[in-house]
N, C-alpha and C positions, 0 to 999 in steps of 0.2 A: 322141226320147224325149218331148219336150213338144209335138210337132207343129210345123206351120209357123208358128204364132203363139203363142209361149210366154206372151205377155201374157194370153191367154184360157184358159190351162191352169190348172185348179184346183190341180193338184199343184205348180205352180211358185210358191214363196213370194215375199213382198215383202221389201224392205229394212226393217230394224227401226225406223228413225226417219227423219224428213225430213232431219235433219242429216247422217246417213250417206248418204242418197240424194244429197244435194247434193255431198258429198265425192267420191263415186264419179263423179258427172257432171263435177266439176271435173277428175278424173283423165283422163276421156275427152276433155274439151275441151282439155287440155294437148297432146294428140298430134295429128298431121296426120290428117285424115279418110282419107287413102290407107292408113293403117296398119290400119284396121279391115277385117278379113277377112270377118267376119260378125257380125251383131248390131249393137250400138251405140246402140240406141234407149233413151231414158230418159223416163219419165213421172213427174215429181216429185209430182204430185197423188196418184197411186196408189202412190208409192214403188216403182215398177217399174224395174228395170234389166235389159235383155235379156242373156242369156248372150252374151258377146262374146269373140271371138278377135282378137288384134292382132299385127301383125308389124312388124319394123323400128322398134320403139319406142326412142327415145333412152335410153341407160343412165342419164342423170341426171334423167329425169322421175320424177314421184311413183309412177307404176306400177311403176317399177323400184327405187325407194329406200324406199318405205313399204309397210307391210302393207296388203293390199287389202281383205280381208273382204267380198267381193262376187263376182258372176259375171263378172269380167274376167280374161282370161288372156293375158298377153303371151308371145309365142313368139320365141325367138332361135335362129339356127343357129350352130353352132360347127364348125370344121373338124377339131378334134382335142381330146382329153381335156385336154391342157395348157391350152388356152384356157378351158375350162370351169373348171378348178381355179383359174386366175388370176382369173377373174371372181368366183368364190365367195369 
């Protein structure tokens, strides 16, 4: 949708403030780099955070316990509906 480099796509917006960009970067820094499926780049000077998919993110990290308000999407697998309901 934004091409191979969303940082250069005019249609892809920036984070509203430096404070929020740093907050999102902190969320990414908290998880293991192996969790990043795609994306993960941050340019604080430009308030850019790449659309990022993450897997196997610990349930107690900020990505899972706080509202994100940015282009970060943690993904978890569940084996049945009961697990999902228990998690929620």
